Each structure stands twice: as structure tokens, then as C-alpha cells.
C-alpha positions as CSV (number, residue, x, y, z in Angstrom):
1,M,1.0,11.7,36.2
2,K,4.6,12.3,35.9
3,D,5.5,9.5,38.5
4,R,3.2,7.1,36.4
5,M,5.3,7.9,33.4
6,Q,8.5,7.6,34.8
7,K,7.6,4.2,36.4
8,T,6.7,2.8,33.0
9,S,9.9,4.0,31.6
10,A,11.9,2.7,34.3
11,L,10.4,-0.7,34.1
12,A,11.3,-0.6,30.1
13,N,15.1,0.1,31.5
14,D,15.4,-2.3,33.9
15,C,14.0,-5.0,32.3
16,P,16.8,-7.8,31.3
17,Q,16.6,-8.7,27.5
18,R,16.8,-12.0,25.9
19,N,16.3,-13.1,22.2
20,R,12.9,-14.7,21.4
21,T,11.8,-16.6,18.4
22,E,8.2,-15.7,18.8
23,S,5.8,-13.0,20.5
24,E,3.9,-14.2,23.5
25,M,0.2,-13.5,23.3
26,Y,-1.3,-10.2,25.4
27,G,-4.1,-12.0,26.9
28,G,-3.7,-13.4,30.4
29,V,0.2,-12.4,30.7
30,Q,1.7,-9.9,32.9
31,T,4.3,-8.4,30.3
32,F,4.3,-6.3,27.6
33,I,6.3,-7.1,24.6
34,W,8.4,-4.3,23.5
35,M,10.3,-4.7,20.3
36,T,13.5,-3.3,19.2
37,E,16.0,-3.3,16.1
38,D,17.6,-6.5,17.4
39,N,15.3,-8.5,19.8
40,I,12.0,-8.3,21.7
41,V,12.1,-7.3,25.1
42,E,9.4,-8.2,28.1
43,V,8.4,-5.4,30.1
44,P,6.3,-6.3,33.2
45,F,3.3,-4.1,33.6
46,D,-0.3,-4.3,34.8
47,K,-2.5,-5.2,31.6
48,E,-5.1,-2.7,33.0
49,H,-2.6,0.3,32.5
50,L,-1.9,-0.1,28.9
51,L,-2.5,3.6,28.1
52,E,0.8,4.6,30.4
53,V,2.6,2.3,28.1
54,I,1.4,3.8,24.8
55,L,2.0,7.3,26.4
56,S,5.5,6.3,27.5
57,P,8.3,8.8,26.8
58,D,10.0,6.1,24.3
59,N,6.9,5.1,22.3
60,F,5.6,8.7,22.0
61,N,9.1,9.8,20.6
62,K,9.0,6.9,18.3
63,A,5.4,8.1,17.0
64,Y,6.4,11.6,16.5
65,L,9.5,10.5,14.4
66,A,7.2,8.1,12.2
67,V,4.8,11.0,11.7
68,V,7.6,13.6,10.6
69,R,9.2,11.0,8.6
70,N,6.0,10.3,6.6
71,K,5.2,14.1,5.9
72,G,1.5,13.8,4.5
73,C,-1.0,17.0,4.5
74,G,-2.6,18.7,7.3
75,G,-5.5,18.0,9.0
76,I,-8.6,20.5,9.5
77,D,-6.3,22.8,11.6
78,K,-3.7,23.0,8.6
79,M,-0.8,22.4,11.1
80,P,2.2,21.2,8.9
81,C,4.6,18.2,10.3
82,E,7.1,21.0,10.7
83,Q,5.2,22.8,13.4
84,L,4.5,19.7,15.5
85,L,7.8,19.8,17.4
86,P,7.4,23.3,18.5
87,W,3.7,22.7,19.5
88,L,4.8,19.8,21.8
89,K,7.3,21.8,23.3
90,A,4.5,24.2,24.7
91,N,1.7,21.6,24.9
92,K,2.8,17.8,25.5
93,D,2.0,17.9,29.4
94,E,-1.5,19.3,28.5
95,L,-1.9,16.7,25.5
96,I,-0.6,13.8,28.0
97,G,-2.7,14.7,30.9
98,S,-5.7,15.0,28.8
99,L,-5.1,11.6,27.4
100,L,-4.9,10.1,30.7
101,D,-8.1,11.6,32.4
102,G,-10.1,10.8,29.4
103,T,-10.9,14.4,28.5
104,Y,-9.1,14.2,25.3
105,R,-11.2,14.8,22.0
106,P,-10.0,13.8,18.6
107,N,-10.6,16.6,16.0
108,P,-12.7,15.5,13.0
109,V,-10.8,14.3,10.0
110,R,-10.6,16.2,6.8
111,R,-12.4,14.7,3.7
112,V,-10.3,14.1,0.9
113,E,-11.3,12.1,-2.6
114,I,-9.0,10.4,-4.6
115,P,-9.9,8.8,-8.1
116,K,-9.9,5.0,-8.4
117,D,-9.4,3.0,-11.5
118,N,-13.2,2.0,-12.0
119,G,-14.2,5.8,-12.3
120,K,-15.4,5.9,-8.4
121,M,-13.7,8.2,-5.7
122,R,-12.0,6.6,-2.8
123,L,-12.9,8.7,0.5
124,L,-10.0,9.6,2.4
125,G,-9.9,10.8,6.1
126,I,-6.9,13.0,6.8
127,P,-6.2,13.5,10.6
128,T,-4.5,16.6,12.3
129,V,-0.7,16.0,12.7
130,V,-1.4,15.6,16.5
131,D,-4.1,13.1,16.3
132,R,-1.8,11.3,13.9
133,M,0.8,11.0,16.4
134,V,-1.5,9.9,19.2
135,Q,-2.8,7.1,16.6
136,Q,0.7,6.2,15.9
137,A,1.6,5.5,19.3
138,I,-1.5,3.5,19.9
139,N,-0.7,1.8,16.9
140,Q,3.1,0.7,17.5
141,V,1.8,-0.8,21.0
142,L,-1.3,-2.6,19.7
143,T,0.5,-3.9,16.7
144,I,2.8,-5.8,19.1
145,I,0.1,-7.1,20.7
146,Y,-2.1,-8.2,18.2
147,E,0.9,-9.6,15.5
148,P,0.9,-13.3,17.7
149,Q,-3.0,-13.3,17.1
150,F,-3.1,-12.7,13.1
151,S,-3.1,-15.4,10.6
152,K,0.1,-16.4,8.6
153,R,-1.9,-16.0,5.6
154,S,-2.7,-12.5,6.1
155,F,-0.4,-9.8,4.4
156,G,-1.7,-6.7,4.2
157,F,-0.4,-3.5,6.5
158,R,2.0,-5.9,8.6
159,P,5.5,-5.9,9.5
160,R,8.0,-7.5,7.1
161,R,5.2,-8.9,4.9
162,G,3.9,-7.3,1.6
163,C,2.2,-8.3,-1.7
164,H,4.9,-10.5,-3.0
165,D,4.8,-12.5,-0.1
166,A,1.0,-12.8,-0.6
167,L,1.5,-13.8,-4.3
168,R,3.8,-16.5,-3.6
169,E,1.5,-17.8,-1.0
170,V,-1.0,-17.8,-3.8
171,Q,1.3,-20.0,-5.9
172,K,2.1,-22.5,-3.0
173,I,-1.7,-23.3,-2.5
174,V,-2.7,-23.5,-6.3
175,D,0.4,-25.9,-6.6
176,E,-1.2,-28.0,-3.9
177,G,-4.1,-28.7,-6.1
178,Y,-6.5,-25.7,-5.1
179,K,-7.2,-24.4,-8.5
180,Y,-10.5,-22.8,-8.2
181,V,-11.1,-19.6,-6.1
182,V,-13.6,-17.3,-4.3
183,D,-12.5,-13.8,-5.0
184,L,-14.0,-12.1,-2.2
185,D,-15.2,-8.4,-2.6
186,L,-16.1,-6.5,0.4
187,E,-18.4,-3.2,-0.6
188,R,-16.9,-0.2,0.9
189,F,-15.2,-2.2,3.6
190,F,-13.5,0.8,5.4
191,D,-16.4,3.0,5.2
192,T,-18.9,0.3,6.7
193,V,-17.1,-1.4,9.5
194,S,-19.6,-1.5,12.4
195,H,-18.1,0.3,15.3
196,S,-19.9,-1.8,18.1
197,K,-18.6,-5.0,16.7
198,L,-14.9,-3.6,16.5
199,I,-15.4,-2.5,20.0
200,E,-16.3,-5.6,21.2
201,I,-13.6,-7.4,19.4
202,L,-10.9,-5.0,20.7
203,S,-12.4,-5.6,24.3
204,R,-11.2,-9.1,24.0
205,T,-7.8,-8.5,24.2
206,I,-7.6,-5.0,25.5
207,K,-8.5,-4.7,29.5
208,D,-7.6,-1.1,29.6
209,G,-11.1,0.7,28.9
210,R,-9.4,4.1,28.6
211,V,-7.6,2.8,25.4
212,V,-10.7,1.3,24.1
213,S,-12.6,4.6,24.9
214,L,-9.7,6.7,22.9
215,I,-10.1,4.4,20.2
216,H,-13.8,4.5,19.9
217,K,-13.6,8.5,20.3
218,Y,-11.3,8.4,17.1
219,L,-13.8,6.2,15.1
220,R,-16.5,8.6,15.9
221,S,-14.7,12.0,15.8
222,G,-16.6,12.7,12.4
223,V,-15.6,14.1,9.1
224,I,-15.2,17.6,8.0
225,D,-16.3,17.8,4.1
226,K,-16.7,21.2,2.0
227,G,-16.7,22.7,5.7
228,L,-19.6,21.0,6.9
229,W,-19.3,18.7,9.7
230,H,-20.5,14.9,9.3
231,A,-21.0,12.4,12.2
232,S,-19.3,9.1,11.6
233,E,-21.5,6.2,12.8
234,E,-19.6,3.4,11.0
235,G,-16.3,2.8,9.2
236,T,-12.7,3.5,10.1
237,P,-11.6,6.6,7.7
238,Q,-8.6,5.5,5.6
239,G,-5.7,8.1,5.8
240,G,-4.9,7.6,9.7
241,P,-2.4,5.4,11.0
242,L,-4.8,3.4,13.1
243,S,-7.0,2.6,10.5
244,P,-4.9,-0.4,8.8
245,L,-4.4,-2.0,12.3
246,L,-8.2,-1.8,13.0
247,S,-9.1,-3.5,9.7
248,N,-6.8,-6.3,10.3
249,I,-8.1,-6.6,13.9
250,M,-11.9,-6.8,12.5
251,L,-11.1,-9.1,9.3
252,N,-8.9,-11.4,11.9
253,E,-12.2,-12.7,12.8
254,L,-12.8,-13.9,8.8
255,D,-9.4,-15.2,8.9
256,K,-10.1,-17.2,12.0
257,E,-13.6,-18.8,10.7
258,L,-11.7,-19.7,7.2
259,A,-8.9,-21.5,9.2
260,R,-11.5,-23.3,11.5
261,R,-13.2,-24.5,8.7
262,G,-10.1,-25.5,7.0
263,H,-10.1,-23.5,3.8
264,P,-6.9,-22.4,2.1
265,F,-7.2,-18.7,1.9
266,V,-4.9,-15.6,1.3
267,R,-5.8,-12.0,2.6
268,Y,-4.4,-8.5,1.6
269,A,-6.0,-6.0,3.6
270,D,-9.6,-6.5,2.3
271,D,-8.7,-8.5,-0.7
272,S,-9.2,-12.2,0.2
273,M,-9.1,-15.0,-2.0
274,I,-10.3,-18.6,-0.5
275,F,-9.2,-21.8,-2.3
276,C,-11.0,-24.7,-3.3
277,K,-10.4,-28.2,-5.4
278,T,-13.6,-28.3,-7.3
279,K,-15.7,-25.3,-8.5
280,R,-19.0,-26.8,-6.4
281,A,-17.2,-26.7,-3.3
282,A,-16.0,-23.1,-4.2
283,E,-19.5,-22.2,-4.6
284,R,-20.6,-23.6,-1.6
285,V,-18.0,-21.6,0.1
286,R,-19.1,-18.4,-1.5
287,E,-22.6,-18.8,-0.1
288,S,-21.6,-19.7,3.5
289,I,-19.0,-17.4,4.1
290,T,-21.0,-14.6,2.7
291,K,-23.6,-15.3,5.4
292,F,-21.1,-15.3,7.9
293,I,-19.6,-11.9,6.7
294,E,-22.7,-10.3,6.7
295,G,-24.5,-12.1,9.9
296,K,-21.4,-12.1,12.3
297,L,-19.3,-9.5,11.1
298,F,-21.9,-7.2,10.0
299,L,-20.0,-6.2,6.7
300,K,-21.6,-6.3,3.3
301,V,-20.5,-8.6,0.4
302,N,-20.6,-7.0,-3.1
303,K,-22.3,-10.3,-4.7
304,E,-22.0,-9.1,-8.1
305,K,-18.1,-8.8,-7.8
306,T,-17.4,-11.7,-5.4
307,V,-17.2,-14.6,-8.3
308,V,-16.0,-18.2,-8.3
309,S,-13.6,-19.1,-11.1
310,Y,-10.7,-21.2,-12.5
311,I,-7.3,-19.5,-11.0
312,R,-6.2,-18.8,-14.9
313,G,-6.6,-15.1,-15.3
314,V,-7.6,-14.1,-11.9
315,K,-6.8,-10.6,-11.3
316,Y,-5.1,-10.1,-7.5
317,L,-2.6,-7.3,-6.6
318,G,-2.0,-6.4,-9.9
319,Y,-1.1,-9.6,-11.2
320,S,-2.7,-12.8,-12.7
321,F,-2.1,-16.6,-12.7
322,Y,-1.9,-19.3,-15.3
323,V,-0.8,-22.8,-14.8
324,N,2.1,-24.5,-16.7
325,K,3.0,-28.0,-16.3
326,G,1.2,-28.1,-12.7
327,R,2.8,-25.2,-11.5
328,C,1.1,-21.9,-10.9
329,Q,2.9,-19.2,-12.8
330,L,2.6,-15.3,-12.3
331,T,1.9,-12.6,-15.3
332,V,0.7,-9.0,-15.4
333,H,-3.0,-8.6,-15.6
334,P,-4.0,-6.7,-18.7
335,K,-5.6,-4.0,-16.8
336,S,-2.0,-3.4,-15.6
337,K,-0.3,-3.6,-18.8
338,A,-2.8,-1.1,-19.8
339,K,-2.1,1.2,-17.0
340,M,1.4,1.1,-17.2
341,K,1.2,2.1,-20.9
342,S,-1.1,4.8,-20.3
343,R,1.4,6.3,-17.8
344,L,4.4,5.8,-19.9
345,K,2.4,7.8,-22.7
346,E,2.1,10.5,-20.2
347,L,5.9,10.8,-19.5
348,T,6.7,11.1,-23.3
349,S,4.1,13.2,-24.1
350,R,5.1,16.1,-27.0
351,S,3.6,18.9,-24.9
352,N,4.5,18.4,-21.3
353,G,7.2,20.8,-21.5
354,W,9.9,18.9,-20.0
355,G,13.7,19.1,-21.0
356,Y,15.7,15.8,-22.0
357,E,17.0,15.2,-18.1
358,K,13.5,15.7,-16.5
359,R,12.1,13.1,-19.0
360,K,14.8,10.7,-18.6
361,Q,14.6,11.0,-14.8
362,K,11.0,10.5,-14.8
363,L,10.8,7.5,-17.0
364,K,13.9,6.0,-14.9
365,E,11.8,6.5,-11.3
366,Y,8.7,5.0,-12.9
367,I,10.3,2.0,-14.7
368,Q,12.2,0.8,-11.7
369,G,9.3,1.1,-9.4
370,W,6.9,-0.6,-11.7
371,V,9.4,-3.5,-12.8
372,G,10.4,-3.5,-9.0
373,Y,6.8,-4.1,-8.4
374,Y,5.9,-6.7,-11.2
375,H,9.1,-8.5,-11.4
376,L,7.8,-11.7,-10.0
377,A,6.1,-12.0,-13.3
378,N,6.9,-14.0,-16.5
379,M,7.1,-10.7,-18.7
380,K,10.3,-10.8,-20.6
381,R,8.4,-10.5,-23.8
382,L,6.1,-7.5,-22.6
383,C,9.0,-5.7,-21.7
384,Q,10.7,-6.0,-25.2
385,E,7.5,-5.3,-27.0
386,T,7.0,-2.4,-24.7
387,D,10.4,-1.2,-25.2
388,E,10.0,-0.9,-28.8
389,W,7.0,1.3,-28.5
390,L,8.6,3.2,-25.9
391,R,11.5,4.2,-27.7
392,R,9.7,5.2,-30.6
393,R,7.6,7.6,-28.3
394,I,11.0,8.8,-26.9
395,R,12.4,9.5,-30.7
396,M,9.0,11.3,-31.3
397,C,9.7,13.8,-28.6
398,I,13.4,14.2,-29.6
399,W,12.3,14.8,-33.1
400,K,10.1,17.7,-32.1
401,A,12.3,19.0,-29.7
402,W,15.1,19.5,-32.6
403,K,12.4,21.9,-34.0
404,K,13.9,23.8,-36.8
405,T,14.9,21.9,-40.3
406,K,18.5,23.1,-39.7
407,T,18.8,21.6,-36.3
408,K,17.3,18.4,-37.6
409,V,19.5,18.1,-40.4
410,A,23.0,19.1,-38.6
411,N,21.9,16.6,-35.6
412,L,21.3,13.9,-38.2
413,I,24.6,14.2,-39.7
414,K,26.2,14.2,-36.3
415,C,24.5,11.0,-35.8
416,G,26.2,9.4,-38.6
417,I,23.5,10.1,-41.5
418,R,25.0,11.2,-45.0
419,P,24.3,14.8,-45.6
420,D,22.0,14.2,-48.9
421,K,19.7,12.0,-46.9
422,A,19.7,14.0,-43.8
423,W,18.5,17.1,-46.0
424,A,15.8,15.0,-47.2
425,I,14.7,13.8,-43.8
426,G,15.2,17.1,-42.1
427,N,12.7,18.7,-44.6
428,A,10.2,15.9,-44.3
429,R,6.8,17.0,-43.5
430,Q,5.2,14.0,-42.0
431,S,3.9,13.8,-38.2
432,H,6.3,13.4,-35.5
433,W,5.0,10.0,-34.7
434,R,5.5,8.6,-38.3
435,M,9.1,10.1,-38.6
436,A,10.0,8.5,-35.1
437,K,9.5,5.1,-37.2
438,N,11.5,6.4,-40.4
439,Y,14.7,4.2,-40.9
440,Y,17.2,7.2,-41.0
441,V,15.8,8.7,-37.6
442,N,15.8,5.3,-36.0
443,T,19.4,4.7,-37.4
444,A,20.6,8.5,-35.8
445,I,18.5,8.0,-32.7
446,S,19.4,4.3,-32.3
447,T,18.8,2.1,-29.3
448,L,22.4,2.2,-28.3
449,N,22.2,6.0,-28.3
450,L,19.4,6.2,-26.4
451,K,20.8,4.1,-23.8
452,K,24.2,6.2,-24.0
453,A,22.2,9.0,-23.5
454,G,20.8,7.6,-20.0
455,Y,17.1,6.4,-21.3
456,S,16.1,3.5,-19.2
457,C,14.0,0.3,-20.6
458,L,11.8,-2.3,-18.9
459,T,13.8,-5.1,-20.4
460,D,17.3,-4.1,-18.7
461,S,15.7,-3.3,-15.3
462,Y,13.7,-6.9,-15.5
463,L,16.9,-8.7,-16.4
464,E,18.6,-7.2,-13.1
465,W,16.0,-8.6,-11.1
466,N,15.9,-11.9,-13.2
467,P,19.3,-12.4,-14.7
468,K,18.5,-16.2,-16.1
């Protein structure tokens, strides 16, 4: 076993490096495309011995570092990431040996439920730390193999691609005249993937049966939910490093079918939009592509949520679209606005017990993150209106924090309010929310004073992204 692994490592070290503009496909070649920070290296290897490449010291070390960097919760064995290194020092040879001879058995994943916006629960499956590392090692190698096969219009869970790239692609397609869209909704996609179909697709490219068998073991490892084991007959549980790649491999079949038919589309994970120039054409596409997905890929299309509509107002990745002077523009979808205001309301609650500094830090982190994601939208007016409301919320928190009448009066005077007015306002018995709109409270806790105190606002953050 050591000889085989050393041979793989030596080949990687001896291989000459050269710059390449595009990775070659795996099928039919005798090279392994090894990606480094600056370039891509081709390593000769037997394509029927891919498992040795996955288990090579360099790849395994990268997988370990990735798992430790991502942290995350423990699986059913409750082992934290901090204990992975000591475990590997004691058990690495046995682990690699069992993976090579096919006796390794993955642990079941731990079921975790997180609430979704629609009130339902998203089911996650958390693998053990050791299984996460093995999955990460598989993912790193297969990503390099499959990336050249994936469509340029697929953006989810891929290197150097993201939501903003998908949104810009939508704008480009709409600008070309495709203003009707089939908003495709796959029902519980990650929970309903057909194992047999996925294995068939994997076997077309991966010729090392041991790798396919190992992936199949992970698919069928089962779930521990409330102390009980449940078989996993279908689906790729979200929560492990391998699940996103497997979902892209499955849905790449849909991408190829759409490309074959000549339909412009954009896909981010299982969220797909197919574009047409007329509503009638879009309705025909919806019917035909539903038959393909259910008949060939054995996935289920949610027919109620899969709708045909004009591009205006369609929700995609939290954004919405409209056409102005023939050009597709982005705005924030109303549901995303409501979610944002709800979160800001939580951060400015009078009863969360936070001090000034913690509240300022929490607001800064959320505002920078939210604007950083939505800065592609035309939302200057939204930011200004939200800032007005947010400042009133902050004044309400500050007014309550002053508590005693004497403190209120003293602070108002320090902020430049005349003593007689300060005494009148300090002794007022109106609600905190109403006092936050009082003229003298607004004058004392002004916008300028709030900025000097370090409170963030959406408008300033938005203008940093869009200075014009």
C-alpha cells in the first residue's frame, strides 16, 4: 500500500509544469489534472487507479486542512474538528488501508433540521469529521475531473462562480430578447435523487469501480434521527462536502439537454430558469422539460411552483428583475426586503440586553454582509428609507438605555438641548418608540452623532459599492 501511494506522490512531484488555459476532460486520457495556486499540472496515471490519487498524501492533507478550516458540528460520534489530527496520527494507516481494500464503511449521518422561510424544515445530514475528510478528498479530485464537463451557465457550488455571476448571466439573456421565463422548481431535490441513476452517470466518467463503490456507500450510509437508524434509499443528504458536487453531476444532464435544444438557461444548484421569447414557447418548454426530468432523471417537478411568467417581478437568488429602456435591471425582491427589516428589528430590540458596542458591531456585520450581497440591485432609495426607520429604532434603544429622568436630562443637555426643554422631554411619559421621533430627541441623537458614535447605515455601505 505504501509503495502505491509513494508512486502516486512521486509522479506528481516529477511531472513538468506548464501553463494551461483550459482543463482537459478525464474521459479517454491518461493524465490527471492537478490544480495548484498558479497553474494546472498534468500527472500521468492509470485512470482505473483513481482511488490512489484521492488518497495521496498531498490530496489527503488538503482535505484535512479544508475540514479543519470549515469547522462545523460533529457527527454521530460527536468528535470535534480539534480531535481529528490526534485521531489521524493513531489511525491513518488503518483508514487508508480499509479505503484501498474496500472494507471501509462510512458512518450514518446525523439528522439536523433547520427552518426554511416558508415554515417548512430543511433536512441536513451531518457526517462524522473523518467521513467529511474522506468526502472532501474525493470532492477535490472529482471537481477537477468534472469541471470541464459542466455548463458555463451553471453557477452553484463551483470554483470562482457565484450568485452574482448567475444574476449577470440572467441580465445578459434578457437583454437579448428572452423576456419570458420558466421558473423551474424541483421538489425536495436533495432528498429525492435516484441512487441508481446517479451511479450510472458517475460510471460514464469514473472508471475506477472502487471510487464509484465508495460514493455509493456514502449515499446508502443511512441517517440517525432521534437515536434511530433510517435507511437512505434515495437522495444526497445536504451537509457533507460531496453532496453539492453530486447534485451538479446529476443536474448537468439537464444542462446538456437544454443546451442540445438551444434554450438559454441559468442554473444555481437546483434553482433553474429557462428563457424564451414568447409565453407560448415557454409553456411548451415547461411541458417538455418536465417530461424529461421526471422520465429520464427520475426527479420530481413541483408543477404548482414551476411557473411561466414575464421576467418582471420573478424572484431568483433573493433578487427581482425589471426591464427599463430595453435593459434588464436588478432590484431586491419584496420577500428579501421583509426578511432584512425583520432581522434589523431583532438587532435593535429594546430587550435583548446588549450594550452599545455589541449592538453597533452586530449591526455593522449584518449591514455590510447584506449590502455586499445585494449591491447589484438598484436600491439607493430603499437604503435611504430603511436608514430612516433604523435610526429611529436605534434612538429608541438609546432612549431606553438612559432609563432615569436625571440621566435623560443630563444627556440631552450634553447634546446641546436647552435645559428647560431637556427637563420637559426627560419627564415625558410617552412610549420609547414615540419619543424616538420627538424633535428634540432627534436633534440630540442626530444622524451625524450616530455616525460619529460608530453606527453603520445601509446608504453609506451601498455607496461604497456604487460610488456613482
